[in-house]
C-alpha positions, -999 to +999 in steps of 0.1 A: -113+327+130-090+322+157-052+321+157-035+300+182-001+305+189+019+275+188+057+259+189+074+243+158+085+204+161+101+182+138+075+152+133+080+138+097+109+125+081+120+142+047+104+128+015+079+103+037+043+113+028+028+119+054+032+117+098+029+087+114+034+081+151+021+066+183-015+080+192-001+094+227+019+120+207-008+129+182-031+140+213-004+161+227-016+197+227-011+212+190+007+185+177-021+176+150-027+213+144+005+219+137+008+195+113-023+202+097-015+240+095+020+230+078+001+211+054-025+244+045+007+263+044+025+241+020+000+233-011-008+262-024-038+284-031-072+267-022-094+293-010-131+283-017-116+250-033-129+214-022-106+193+004-116+159+012-108+139+045-115+105+058-096+075+076-096+040+084-120+043+114-086+038+136-087+051+175-083+092+175-100+091+137-129+108+148-115+135+168-085+145+144-116+147+120-132+177+141-096+193+144-094+195+107-127+202+097-123+234+121-086+243+107-101+238+070-124+264+075-106+287+096-080+283+064-103+293+036-117+259+022-151+265+008-162+227+007-151+195+024-163+161+014-161+133+046-167+098+048-197+090+069-185+078+103-153+092+091-143+064+069-128+063+036-107+036+026-070+053+009-085+041-027-119+054-021-106+084-008-083+089-042-117+078-056-135+110-046-109+134-049-107+127-086-143+120-088-150+154-077-119+174-089-114+183-052-081+203-043-068+170-026-074+151+006-064+143+042-063+106+044-057+092+082-042+061+085-013+043+097-019+016+070-013-018+083+001-008+116-020-019+149-043+005+160-055+019+197-049+041+226-016+029+227-008+020+187-005+042+158-020+070+143-011+087+108-021+115+085-010+121+049-019+148+021-031+139-013-028+158-042-057+168-065-048+136-088-059+116-061-020+105-050+000+111-025+021+146-022+054+144-041+086+151-021+091+185-031+054+192-013+064+166+012+098+185+023+079+216+021+055+204+046+083+191+069+104+223+066+071+243+077+068+218+108+104+233+122+092+270+116+056+273+123+045+296+152+006+296+149-026+281+138-058+289+121-088+274+139-125+285+147-148+292+175-170+263+168-175+240+198-201+216+186-191+183+167-201+178+131-224+146+134-205+124+112-228+092+114-257+112+095-252+116+055-259+155+047-245+188+047-240+217+074-219+243+078-189+257+096-186+296+094-185+300+051-177+266+047-202+236+037-192+201+053-209+173+034-210+142+049-211+114+021-219+078+016-183+059+024-189+032-003-213+040-033-185+063-055-160+037-049-185+005-059-197+025-090-161+027-102-154-011-094-185-015-115-173+003-141-141-016-146-151-055-139-175-077-154-198-080-126-218-104-144-194-130-148-181-125-113-219-129-103-222-162-123-191-178-106-201-170-071-237-182-078-223-215-087-200-241-063-173-217-058-165-207-025-145-175-013-134-155+019-123-122+020-108-111+052-114-076+061-093-078+094-118-057+115-104-026+094-118-001+068-128-025+038-155-045+056-180-021+047-169-018+013-165-059+009-197-064+019-215-042-002-195-051-034-189-089-029-223-096-008-249-071-021-234-065-056-219-097-066-241-124-044-212-137-023-230-159+004-231-143+039-201-161+053-180-148+021-165-117+044-149-124+077-141-095+104-161-073+089-167-046+114-147-020+114-129-014+148-111+015+163-084-011+175-089-037+147-099-059+172-065-062+186-047-074+154-021-063+130-040-055+099-012-066+079-026-090+051+006-113+052+008-150+061+022-142+092-006-119+108-039-130+086-035-163+103-070-174+102-077-166+070-044-187+062-055-216+083-090-219+068-071-219+032-047-246+041-071-266+061-096-292+054-126-281+030-105-248+022-127-222+000-112-218-036-103-186-031-092-165-005-082-128+001-076-101+029-068-062+031-052-044+052-059-011+078-067+013+051-075-010+025-048-003+001-030-039+003-040-072-008-030-108-003-040-136-022-050-169-019-061-203-035-071-235-021-036-248+000-017-221-023-004-186-019+002-160-046+033-137-042+025-100-046+053-102-073+039-127-094+003-114-087+012-082-104+025-104-135-006-123-136-028-094-135-010-083-164-008-112-185-042-116-180-052-076-185-074-089-213-103-110-194-112-072-173-134-051-195-116-018-186-082-029-199-094-050-229-081-022-253-046-029-238-027-016-213-001+014-217+028+001-192+038-016-160+059-005-133+070-018-099+090-012-073+125-019-075+124-049-045+096-062-065+107-093-084+112-092-121+084-118-128+062-086-145+090-074-166+089-105-183+052-103-194+060-067-202+086-078-226+064-105-244+032-077-246+060-054-261+055-027-230+077-009-212+085-018-176+095+009-152+112+000-120+109+031-094+117+032-055+094+020-033+064+043-023+031+047-045+041+082-056+068+074-078+038+058-098+014+086-098+038+105-125+038+075-148+002+072-145-003+110-150+015+109-184-001+075-195+033+057-193+019+028-173-017+014-167-008-012-142+018-011-109+028-029-078+050-032-048+062-065-036+047-053-002+011-064-009+001-034-027-008-034-066-031-010-083-040+007-121-046+041-133-080+041-122-066+060-091-034+069-078-031+046-049-028+010-046-060-009-042-065-039-022-105-048-033-094-038-070-071-065-070-096-092-051-121-082-079-093-084-107-086-119-096-122-129-095-127-115-129-099-137-142-114-170-123-145-160-140-133-160-174-109-184-171-126-209-149-096-228-135-082-225-100-056-203-085-029-228-085-037-240-119-033-201-135-002-197-117+016-229-125+007-223-164+020-190-159+052-201-146+055-226-172+054-198-199+073-171-182+096-190-158+093-189-118+109-159-097+115-179-064+110-147-043+107-140-007+108-108+018+124-114+053+112-084+080+134-081+108+111-055+131+120-032+160+157-032+154+180-007+171+186+018+144+223+019+146+225-015+141+200-014+112+221+012+092+255-011+099+238-039+081+233-022+050+265+000+055+286-039+059+274-042+024+284-013+010+319-018+022+321-049+003+307-036-033+343-035-048+353-071-037+320-087-043+319-077-081+329-103-101+331-129-073+313-160-069+283-158-040+261-187-035+278-201-067+268-176-084+285-148-102+282-111-088+278-089-116+266-055-099+266-040-066+250-007-059+226+020-038+198+018-062+187+057-080+160+066-099+157+095-121+116+103-127+113+103-165+087+128-162+098+156-139+135+143-138+136+141-098+165+124-085+161+098-056+191+080-040+199+057-015+169+034-024+181+004-016+215-021-014+217-043-041+234-073-047+227-081-086+239-118-106+246-125-136+218-153-138+193-122-126+193-136-089+191-108-064+198-098-028+184-065-015+186-047+017+165-015+024+151+003+058+117+006+059+099+035+077+064+023+078+072+017+117+070+038+145+094+018+168+131+011+161+137+003+123+125-025+103+152-042+079+137-057+049+155-083+030+148-091-003+157-128-023+155-136-058+160-167-082+147-170-114+142-202-127+129-211-166+129-249-161+091-262-154+106-291-137+123-271-113+094-248-103+078-269-076+101-264-045+093-245-014+107-209-019+128-210+015+141-238+001+149-226-034+167-195-016+184-211+009+219-203-005+209-165-011+196-166+025+226-177+039+250-153+017+229-120+023+238-129+064+275-136+057+282-101+037+259-083+063+265-099+095+228-091+100+224-118+129+251-106+146+241-072+149+207-074+154+207-103+177+178-120+159+184-158+145+151-156+126+128-126+107+098-111+124+079-119+095+087-140+059+063-134+032 
């Protein structure tokens, strides 16, 4: 063991689940080492225990893993499970942590952000339940980064061969390179009706999955093609690349443009899907049809009985506050609790660990269940394939029938990226300043019922999370929500969420942006967003 003296830094925002910066910042001397040591100093007694390590394969992934392995050995871990080639999707890492009862795991990813020498890198710690560290741990890590003066590593100079499955040692610590896919694939097979999906794919049903040159390519090829018999052309952009092929691996209508063009073109497949950089997000499409993430969560809950793992019923549903209320209506019809949490998967972990919920989701294209403690892109794709195999209907007809039964929540998110931080905060403050005058007034021909900064008290540990989004709530269930996102590495991102409920099936066929036009105008009027940001249109509309 070697002790290296260092100087502290403040690299992680309080309350965030990990550290996300430009690659060049991580490449600074002792920067990554400081954060890793701060994690090890903050997570308790792990002497002799198992650590899981893997990432999405982006630039700097391999080098970071070698640093972590040496530090894990010097700090006293007894065993490290690392994905072959350094690859583990975020849901697969959660799966491995839980299956092998590891102490925890370090996941190397900047999620859906671009990759490459001039782009982004990230690292976060997941607990023994497989989920992101809660705020009490991340805040401890953050405080430690501000006072750290040294870190521990080894004198080993040769790199571990991550390409070869097998076991070697660093000092007294065993390093086991494992197949990145097999444990996750086995878990998926235990949940879904693979025979029914295989029959669906063997017929004239056509699908396309876009891995976006990110981590899910190997998983999709093994599960969809090798295990389920999907055609050779069913998976596109399947090879993980250090720069994700120069693309932006965010599965939405803007960035997954090749898949969207295919699904809205001539001779479109019956089903399309995409996942993001680290494999925890999903986008679902039918032939000339887009399924919003909020509707997708509601549809999965309403059709859970089609999946073997959920045929006995689900315990409850949880959604992030900005996600539409579509799932709430399904929960009510099933006599289930539906929890509204802040954005961030860690808030679902307590509910799942306490068996309060089975299915959960976020409007930012994340859906999952209690099978792991992360959102899971391929799981959602397989869930949809299972529904399609059982119901033998098109994506559009299934969604349309759902709207007829439960009503349609017209819903959209407008992202304004790279905004000046002061301007972004002023946008939200402008709305806060009008809370008193807005309540009871008419806005966009609707009566304003409530205005607030969303606050959440965790029903399990009673922890309180405040200032989670500025809300304007209407008597008819419509909503305008403003939130600042911490997922970027440059400037601020303003997320504007808009929702309007329509129960009349004759009025459910409008384009969402048209249906929400009056709310869009009202949101800009009360926030002065355009004037403050200089942006006439959002960067991304979903």
